[in-house]
LOTIVO-801306 format. One record per residue (C-alpha): y, z, x. Coordinates in steps of 0.2 Angstrom, whole numbers, plus 2048, in hexadecimal, padded with zeros to 3 digits. Each point is the difference from the previous one (the first is absolute). Example, Ala and Ser with C-alpha at 12.3 -4.5 7.8 and 13.67 -1.06 7.14 Angstrom:
2
7EA82783E 8117FD806 
//
This chain:
507
87AA8E286 802812804 7FB807811 7EE802803 7F78117FD 7F8805810 7F180A805 7FC805812 7EE803806 7FF80B80F 7F1807809 7FA810809 7FC7F580F 7FD7EF806 7F17F67F7 80180C7F1 7FF7F07F5 8137FE7FD 7FF7ED802 7F27FE7F4 80880B7F2 8107F6802 7F67F07FE 7F78077F1 8118057F8 8087F0803 7F27F77F7 80080D7F2 8127FE7FD 7FF7ED800 7F28017F4 80A80B7F5 80E7F37FF 80D80780D 8077F580E 7FB80B80F 8037FF812 7F980B80F 80B80780D 7FD808811 80F80380B 7F8801810 7EE7FA804 7F7803811 7F27F3800 7F87F280A 7FA7F77F1 80E7F67F9 8047F47F1 80B7F0801 80C7FE7F1 8037EE7F9 8107FF80A 7F6803810 805813803 7F480E805 7FD8107F6 7F280D7FF 7F07F97F9 7FF80E7F4 8107FB7F7 7FB7EE800 7F08057F7 80880C7F4 80C7F27FC 7F17F57FC 7F980E7F5 8108007F7 8007ED7FD 8107FD80A 8067F7810 80280C80E 811802809 80680980F 80A80C7F4 7EF8077FC 7FD806813 8117FE809 7FA808810 7EF7FC808 7FB809810 7F27F880A 7F980A80F 7FF7F6810 7FA80D80D 80880B80D 80780B7F2 80B7F17FA 8017F77F0 8077EF7FA 80D8047F2 8007F27F3 80F8017F4 7FF7F57F0 7F27F6807 8077FC811 7FE809811 80F80B804 7FB807811 7F380B808 803813800 7F8810804 7FE80D7F3 80E80C806 80C7F1802 7FC7FA7EE 8038117F9 81080380A 8087EE800 7F97F87F0 80180E7F3 8117FC7F8 7FD7ED800 7EF8027F9 80680C7F2 80D7F37FB 7F57F17FF 7F280A7F7 80D8057F3 8067EE7FE 7EE7F97FE 7FB80D7F3 8107FE7F6 7FD7ED800 7EF8037F9 80680D7F4 80B7F37F8 7F37F37FD 7F080A7FA 7FC80C7F3 7F480B80A 7FF803813 7F1809808 805807810 7F480480E 80380D80D 7F8802811 7F680D809 8068117F9 8108067F9 7FD811809 8027FA812 80D80E803 8047FA812 8057EF7FA 8088027EF 812802806 8007ED803 7F17F97F6 8037F07F7 7F07FE7F5 7FC80F7F6 80C80D7F7 80F7F7806 7FB7F07F7 7FC80A7F1 812806801 8077EE802 7F67FB7F1 8028107F6 7ED7FF7FD 7F380D7FB 7F280280B 7ED8017FE 7F780880F 7EF7F9804 7F280A808 7F07F9807 7F180B7FB 7F37F680A 806807811 7FF8127F9 80E80D7FE 8097F77F3 8078107F7 806807811 8097EF805 8087FF7EF 8068127FF 8057FF812 80A7F17FE 8098077F0 804810809 8087F680F 80B7F67F5 8138047FF 8038087EF 80A7F17FA 7F27F4805 7F280B7F8 80A7FE7EF 7FD7ED801 7ED803800 7FA7FD7EE 7EE801804 7F17FD80B 7F27F4800 7EF804809 7F97F0807 7EF7FA806 7F680D7F6 7ED7FF800 7F480B7F5 80180A7F0 8128037FA 7FB8107F7 7FD808811 8127FC805 8088077F0 802812806 8097F980F 80C7F67F6 80380E7F4 80480C80F 80B7F3808 80B7FD7F1 8028137FD 803804812 80D7F2803 8077FC7EF 7FD7ED803 7F57F77F5 7F17F6805 8037EE7F9 7EF7F9804 7F080080A 7FC7EF806 7EE7FD805 7FB7F7811 7FE7EE7FC 7F27F7809 8037EE807 8128007FB 8077EE804 811806805 8067FB811 80280E80D 81080280A 7FC80D80D 7F37FE80E 7FA8127FC 7F57F87F3 7F67F680D 7F7810805 7F67FF7F0 7F87F0805 7EF80180A 7FF7F7810 7ED7FF7FF 7F77F07FC 7F77FE7EF 7F07F5801 7FF7FF7ED 80F7F37FF 7FF7EE806 81080080A 80680D80C 8137FF803 80880B80E 8138037FF 807806811 8098107FC 80F7FD80B 80B810804 80F7F77F9 7F77F67F2 80B7FA7F2 7FE7F67F0 7ED8057FF 8017FC7EE 7FC7EE805 7EE806801 8008077EE 7F87F17F7 7F180180C 7FB8117FA 7FE7F97EF 7F37F4805 7EE8067FC 7F87F780F 80D80780D 800811809 811803808 80380D80D 80E80580B 7FB803812 80980780F 7F37FF80F 7F27F6807 7F280B7F9 8077FE7EE 8027ED802 7EE7FB801 7FD7ED7FC 80A7FC7F0 7FF7EF7F8 8138007FF 80D80980C 8118027F8 80F80480B 80D8067F3 813801801 80980B80D 811808801 7FE801813 7F67F1805 801803813 7FB8137FF 7F27FB7F4 7FA7F280C 80180D80E 7F480B7F5 7F47F27FF 8007FE813 7FF813804 7F18037F3 7F67F1806 8017F97EE 8097F0807 7F17FC80C 7F38047F2 8097F57F4 8007F280C 7ED802802 7FD8007EE 80A7F07FD 7FA7F780F 7EE806802 7FC8057EE 8097F37F7 80980C7F5 8107FB7F6 810809804 8107FF7F5 811806806 80E8047F3 812801807 7FF80C80E 7EE7FC801 8037EE801 80C80380F 7F2809808 7F57F1800 80B7F780C 802800813 81080B802 80C80A7F6 811804807 80E80B7FA 80F7FC80B 80D80A7F5 7F480F7FE 8007FD7ED 7EF8097FE 7FB807811 807805811 7F17F7807 8077EE800 7F17F6803 7ED8017FD 7F17F4800 7F97FC7EF 7ED7FC7FD 8027EE806 7F77F97F2 80E7F47FC 80C7F780C 8108077F9 80D80C805 80B80C7F5 811806804 80880E7F6 8117FC7FA 80F80A7F9 7FF7F67F0 7F38057F3 7F87F47F5 7FD8067EE 7FC7F27F4 7F47FC7F1 7F67F1805 7F57F37F8 7F67F1807 7EF7F8802 7F380880A 7F47F4809 7EF808802 7F57F3807 7FF7F27F3 80780C7F2 8128007FB 8068107F7 8118047F9 805811807 80E80C7FE 80580F80B 80F809808 805800812 808810809 8017FE813 80C80180F 7F77F480B 8007ED802 7EF7F9805 7FE7EF80A 7F07F7801 7FE7F8811 7F37F37FB 7FE7F67F0 7F580B7F6 7FC7FF7EE 80C8097F5 7F980B7F2 80E7FE7F3 80B7F17FD 8118047F8 80D7F47FA 80B802810 7F380680D 7EF804805 7F9812803 7F2809807 7F07FA808 7EE7FC7FD 7F37F980B 7F47F27FC 7F280B7FE 80A80C7F5 7FC80F80B 811804806 80E8017F3 812807800 80F8007F5 8108097FD 7FD7FF7ED 7FE8127F9 7F68007F0 7F57F1805 7F08087F9 8098037F0 7FE7EE7FD 7F07FF7F6 7FA7EE805 804803813 7F7811800 7F17F87F8 7FF7F180C 80180C80F 7F380C7F9 7F47F17FC 8027FA811 7FA810807 7F28007F3 7FA7EF805 801805813 7F380D7FB 7F57F47F6 8068087EF 8047F67F1 8137FF7FC 80880A7F2 80B7F67F4 80E8057F4 803811808 80A80C7F5 8137FF800 80880D80A 8117FE7F7 7F78037EF 7F780F807 811807806 8077FF7EF 7F18087F9 80280E80D 8128037FA 7FA8017EE 7F280C805 80B80B809 80D8017F2 7F28037F3 7F980F80A 811808804 8057FD7EE 7F18097F9 80280F80C 812804800 80C8067F2 8097F07FF 80A8047F0 805811807 8067F7811 80A7F37F6 80880E7F6 80480A810 8077F1808 80C7FC7F1 8058127FF 804801812 80A7F0800 80A8057F0 805810809 8057F8810 8077F07FA 812806804 7FA801813 7FB7ED800 80C7F2805 
//
């Protein structure tokens, strides 16, 4: 097999829709018979994905691999940066924690090593696939950072990849951002840009046509597509910036009101995605007492800094309000990973793994203690969930630094072959687990929601729609919309021409 022909997608700014375009192209090239892989050299995200060998990569690359119909590996995202607070981040290299660094330290001390491992990862992928769709990060025109960047044009140089620049028209100023980005690129980098795609368009395309003509004449760069805004796209988000689009207000037209606590260091919030697809559920992210109200279900999600997020609950009064809702209003609470740790009596961090605050009291809903450790658990898991008298097979993944000890003999939620995990009270009102993705298990999600319905005197809903099936349909819908609105044949031709002209530069 020859080396893969690459294409890189960069954006004018964060959240321009690069991940969605890469996901669509991975699916499109798969549909067209190419063995395709995604690649992102360096990803900063709190939503992560566990590979089959128990390694941690950016969630977007895991999802893109799924769209391409392949198994994700750490070569697709060799460096993952997970912010931990206090201007520090945990650096994850090939799926395992390397060490915590501040931004300046990372740029100064890690650049050469990072460049080497990125090059090695890309070259391994290039030998095993026919097409590689590369995703950049932020903007390639960050002139203050470009001398030591490891994620945009330097990666295009490593891969000898042509670049398509994506602009988000929904936020306004798309032509200014595209033109400005092109003008700030170094001459050799600007030559790599084979075209632009305008993303998230709403309205009459004929009204945009004069702008497209002007842009092409002014810059000499072709517009290769205008992709419309896709409503209710079932593609997992990676950046917590997307949470701002969710309302915190209650909706009385839905049977079940679910409040997810929007922790400052929230992570893996894609755990909640399947609940958004349930027609009887209204899911909202809340960050204060006023927004919380009296939901039927309170979800404490994952956290990259459990102690600091627990402090947030105490300082905002949310901790006491949650206790009132559980004890006085008989509401259900469900903690996942960091949220599970918060259900206990105490969380300690003797090695300052996450926080300089070495100890904090939890909610005290469960007699257990959690100690942060230097070793990180990253594993795909499966077992049997015990929900009252119901037994349900479940799968998930675990990513946590802490070890949790129950101080009394409580009922475990999930029983694995070699251990038991999580907790559930006899009345099924307090539930916690380290299993990320627990709600992605359709039967488990159904039994929890029906428990809430019966508590409210409502009839249960059986045979709820498969979230996995909806996800596959989401990949196909995204690919269909993008295919119909970009010049795919022209893009393929430009990729092949660029590759043919630069093959002598590839290893």
